[in-house]
C-alpha positions as CSV (number, residue, x, y, z in Angstrom):
1,X,-35.6,-35.4,-61.5
2,X,-38.4,-33.0,-61.7
3,X,-39.8,-33.9,-58.0
4,X,-35.9,-34.0,-56.4
5,X,-35.7,-30.6,-58.0
6,X,-38.8,-29.5,-56.4
7,X,-38.3,-31.2,-52.8
8,X,-34.8,-29.3,-52.9
9,X,-36.4,-26.2,-53.6
10,X,-39.2,-27.0,-50.9
11,X,-36.5,-27.5,-48.1
12,X,-34.5,-24.3,-49.5
13,X,-37.4,-22.2,-48.8
14,X,-38.4,-23.9,-45.3
15,X,-34.3,-23.1,-44.4
16,X,-35.0,-19.3,-46.0
17,X,-38.0,-19.1,-43.8
18,X,-36.4,-20.5,-40.9
19,X,-33.4,-18.0,-41.1
20,X,-35.9,-15.0,-41.4
21,X,-37.9,-15.9,-38.9
22,X,-34.9,-16.2,-36.3
23,X,-33.8,-12.8,-37.4
24,X,-36.7,-11.4,-36.4
25,X,-35.9,-12.4,-32.8
26,X,-31.9,-12.2,-33.2
27,X,-31.8,-8.7,-31.8
28,X,-34.6,-9.2,-29.1
29,X,-33.0,-8.4,-25.3
30,X,-36.0,-10.3,-24.1
31,X,-35.7,-13.1,-26.2
32,X,-36.9,-16.5,-24.4
33,X,-33.5,-18.3,-24.9
34,X,-29.7,-18.3,-23.2
35,X,-27.6,-15.8,-24.8
36,X,-23.8,-15.1,-24.8
37,X,-22.9,-11.6,-26.8
38,X,-19.4,-10.3,-27.1
39,X,-19.3,-6.6,-28.1
40,X,-16.9,-3.9,-28.7
41,X,-17.0,-0.3,-28.8
42,X,-13.9,1.1,-30.7
43,X,-14.1,4.8,-29.9
44,X,-12.2,7.0,-32.6
45,X,-12.1,10.5,-30.5
46,X,-14.0,11.4,-27.1
47,X,-15.0,14.6,-26.6
48,X,-12.8,17.9,-25.2
49,X,-9.9,15.4,-26.2
50,X,-7.7,13.8,-29.1
51,X,-7.8,10.5,-27.7
52,X,-9.0,7.2,-28.7
53,X,-10.7,4.5,-26.1
54,X,-12.0,0.7,-26.5
55,X,-14.8,-0.7,-24.4
56,X,-15.1,-4.5,-24.9
57,X,-18.3,-6.3,-23.5
58,X,-19.1,-9.6,-22.2
59,X,-22.9,-10.2,-21.6
60,X,-24.7,-13.3,-20.7
61,X,-28.3,-13.4,-20.4
62,X,-30.6,-16.1,-19.4
63,X,-34.8,-16.4,-19.1
64,X,-35.8,-18.2,-15.7
65,X,-38.8,-18.5,-13.9
66,X,-39.7,-16.8,-10.0
67,X,-42.9,-18.7,-8.9
68,X,-45.5,-18.2,-11.9
69,X,-43.7,-15.2,-13.1
70,X,-41.1,-15.0,-16.1
71,X,-38.0,-13.0,-15.6
72,X,-34.9,-12.5,-17.6
73,X,-31.3,-11.7,-16.2
74,X,-28.6,-10.2,-18.0
75,X,-24.9,-9.8,-16.7
76,X,-22.4,-7.5,-18.5
77,X,-18.7,-7.0,-17.7
78,X,-16.6,-4.3,-19.5
79,X,-12.7,-4.8,-20.3
80,X,-11.7,-1.2,-21.0
81,X,-9.0,0.5,-22.2
82,X,-9.5,4.3,-21.6
83,X,-7.6,7.4,-20.9
84,X,-7.2,8.3,-17.5
85,X,-6.4,11.7,-15.2
86,X,-4.8,15.0,-16.6
87,X,-2.1,13.1,-18.1
88,X,-4.3,11.0,-20.2
89,X,-2.3,8.0,-19.6
90,X,-4.0,4.8,-20.8
91,X,-5.3,2.2,-18.2
92,X,-6.5,-1.4,-19.2
93,X,-8.4,-3.7,-17.6
94,X,-12.0,-4.9,-16.1
95,X,-14.9,-2.4,-15.3
96,X,-17.8,-2.5,-13.2
97,X,-20.2,-5.3,-13.7
98,X,-24.1,-4.5,-14.2
99,X,-26.7,-7.2,-13.7
100,X,-30.6,-6.7,-14.1
101,X,-33.5,-8.7,-13.7
102,X,-36.4,-8.0,-16.1
103,X,-39.9,-9.0,-14.7
104,X,-41.5,-10.1,-18.2
105,X,-45.1,-9.1,-18.5
106,X,-47.8,-10.6,-20.8
107,X,-48.9,-7.5,-22.9
108,X,-51.5,-10.1,-25.1
109,X,-49.7,-9.7,-27.8
110,X,-46.8,-12.5,-28.3
111,X,-44.9,-10.7,-30.7
112,X,-44.1,-7.9,-28.3
113,X,-42.0,-8.5,-25.4
114,X,-42.2,-6.2,-22.6
115,X,-39.7,-6.1,-19.5
116,X,-39.1,-3.9,-16.1
117,X,-36.9,-4.9,-13.1
118,X,-34.5,-3.9,-10.7
119,X,-30.4,-3.2,-12.0
120,X,-27.1,-2.5,-9.6
121,X,-23.9,-2.1,-10.9
122,X,-20.6,-3.2,-8.5
123,X,-17.6,-1.9,-8.1
124,X,-15.7,-4.8,-9.8
125,X,-13.0,-2.4,-11.8
126,X,-9.2,-3.4,-11.9
127,X,-8.1,0.2,-12.1
128,X,-9.4,3.3,-9.8
129,X,-9.8,4.9,-13.5
130,X,-12.1,2.3,-15.1
131,X,-14.9,2.4,-12.8
132,X,-17.0,4.2,-10.2
133,X,-15.8,2.4,-6.9
134,X,-19.8,2.7,-6.3
135,X,-22.5,0.4,-5.8
136,X,-25.5,1.9,-7.4
137,X,-29.3,0.7,-7.7
138,X,-31.5,1.2,-10.5
139,X,-34.4,0.5,-12.9
140,X,-34.4,-1.3,-16.3
141,X,-37.6,-0.9,-18.9
142,X,-37.3,-2.6,-22.0
143,X,-39.9,-2.9,-25.0
144,X,-39.1,-5.2,-28.5
145,X,-41.6,-5.1,-31.1
146,X,-41.4,-7.7,-33.7
147,X,-45.3,-7.8,-34.8
148,X,-44.1,-7.2,-38.3
149,X,-41.6,-9.6,-40.2
150,X,-39.8,-6.9,-41.8
151,X,-39.1,-4.2,-39.4
152,X,-38.7,-4.3,-35.3
153,X,-37.9,-1.7,-33.1
154,X,-37.9,-1.2,-28.8
155,X,-35.9,0.5,-26.7
156,X,-33.9,0.1,-23.1
157,X,-34.4,2.4,-20.5
158,X,-32.2,2.9,-17.7
159,X,-31.2,5.2,-14.7
160,X,-29.3,3.9,-11.7
161,X,-27.5,6.3,-8.6
162,X,-25.0,5.1,-6.1
163,X,-25.9,4.2,-3.1
164,X,-22.4,3.1,-1.5
165,X,-19.0,2.6,-1.9
166,X,-15.6,5.0,-1.5
167,X,-15.6,6.8,-4.9
168,X,-15.0,10.6,-4.7
169,X,-17.8,11.3,-7.5
170,X,-21.7,9.8,-7.0
171,X,-23.4,8.3,-9.9
172,X,-26.7,9.5,-10.9
173,X,-26.8,8.1,-14.7
174,X,-29.8,7.7,-17.1
175,X,-29.7,6.0,-20.4
176,X,-32.0,5.6,-23.5
177,X,-31.5,3.0,-26.3
178,X,-33.6,3.3,-29.1
179,X,-33.1,0.4,-31.6
180,X,-34.6,-0.5,-35.0
181,X,-34.1,-3.2,-36.9
182,X,-35.0,-3.5,-41.1
183,X,-35.1,-7.2,-42.4
184,X,-33.6,-7.6,-45.7
185,X,-33.8,-11.2,-46.2
186,X,-31.6,-14.3,-46.5
187,X,-30.3,-13.0,-42.9
188,X,-29.5,-9.6,-43.5
189,X,-30.5,-6.6,-41.7
190,X,-29.9,-2.9,-41.6
191,X,-30.0,-1.7,-37.6
192,X,-29.8,1.0,-35.5
193,X,-29.2,0.9,-31.6
194,X,-27.4,3.9,-30.4
195,X,-27.5,4.6,-26.6
196,X,-28.1,8.1,-25.1
197,X,-27.1,8.9,-22.0
198,X,-27.7,11.7,-19.3
199,X,-25.5,12.0,-16.5
200,X,-27.5,13.8,-13.6
201,X,-24.6,14.9,-11.3
202,X,-23.2,17.2,-13.7
203,X,-26.0,17.6,-16.6
204,X,-23.6,16.2,-19.5
205,X,-24.9,14.1,-21.8
206,X,-24.0,12.3,-24.9
207,X,-26.5,11.4,-27.9
208,X,-24.8,9.6,-31.1
209,X,-26.6,8.4,-34.0
210,X,-25.9,5.7,-36.4
211,X,-26.4,3.0,-39.2
212,X,-25.4,-0.5,-39.6
213,X,-25.6,-3.7,-41.2
214,X,-26.0,-7.2,-39.7
215,X,-26.3,-10.9,-40.6
216,X,-27.9,-14.0,-39.0
217,X,-26.8,-17.4,-39.3
218,X,-29.0,-20.2,-38.1
219,X,-27.6,-23.6,-37.1
220,X,-29.0,-26.6,-35.0
221,X,-28.5,-25.5,-31.9
222,X,-27.2,-21.7,-32.1
223,X,-28.4,-18.6,-33.9
224,X,-25.6,-16.4,-34.9
225,X,-25.6,-12.5,-35.3
226,X,-22.7,-10.6,-36.5
227,X,-22.9,-6.8,-37.3
228,X,-21.0,-3.5,-37.4
229,X,-22.7,-0.2,-36.7
230,X,-20.5,3.4,-36.9
231,X,-22.0,5.9,-34.8
232,X,-21.1,9.6,-34.4
233,X,-22.4,12.2,-31.9
234,X,-24.9,14.5,-32.9
235,X,-25.4,16.3,-29.5
236,X,-22.9,16.2,-26.3
237,X,-22.0,18.0,-23.3
238,X,-18.9,17.5,-21.5
239,X,-15.5,15.5,-21.7
240,X,-15.4,12.0,-22.2
241,X,-17.9,11.0,-24.6
242,X,-17.8,9.3,-27.8
243,X,-17.0,11.5,-30.4
244,X,-17.4,8.9,-33.2
245,X,-17.2,5.1,-32.3
246,X,-17.9,1.7,-34.3
247,X,-20.0,-0.8,-32.8
248,X,-19.1,-4.5,-33.7
249,X,-20.9,-7.8,-32.3
250,X,-20.9,-11.5,-32.5
251,X,-23.9,-12.6,-30.6
252,X,-24.8,-16.1,-29.7
253,X,-28.6,-17.4,-28.9
254,X,-28.4,-21.0,-27.8
255,X,-32.1,-22.5,-29.0
256,X,-33.8,-24.5,-25.9
């Protein structure tokens, strides 16, 4: 019985180590695995208005090779529910599709992921008020540092500008998403991943902050990542930005 108990303890310790190891990579946007994410922003109040909104995201990522180089492709499609126009009537439907391909650069540390590459947004919105009706081009730069088993951090830096389309307003938008994750053990972690945005067309901006909680579950073929993160704007200018919002997600990384 003593040996059986020891064997069970070793198996349990091994499973816990595997879960903790997976947890350090579960939020890596450049992880070397196919991923499908369901994420939602419930926006309780927009700036310069009392109306709420909602933005649900479908995200798919897949690594690929181009010759001898390593890349990661990510596609993001929003489903929007948004108050539009002077009457603030609500429109529901698809938003604009965003695509980027990041070239993964070897920085000499296997725990650090670094990528840079082009992005485009296509006018796929099903309602005029849910998209820009513009084709945009731009750049994306991503860093994720998992050198520490306890604390991981990084950023996603993005810029895009319109190059075609019939929309009345040009797009010239930059965003910076710093993120940090602190592992509590057992697949549990604390998180912060706000998106700070600046509209160069009209000099408006949004800067939310928040702290959330997540949990990682490891199965034979999939790493599941569930989280919730309330966020509140600490600085903003202009209308239509989130005053406060709740960011929730269900991410899946499929093991190779």
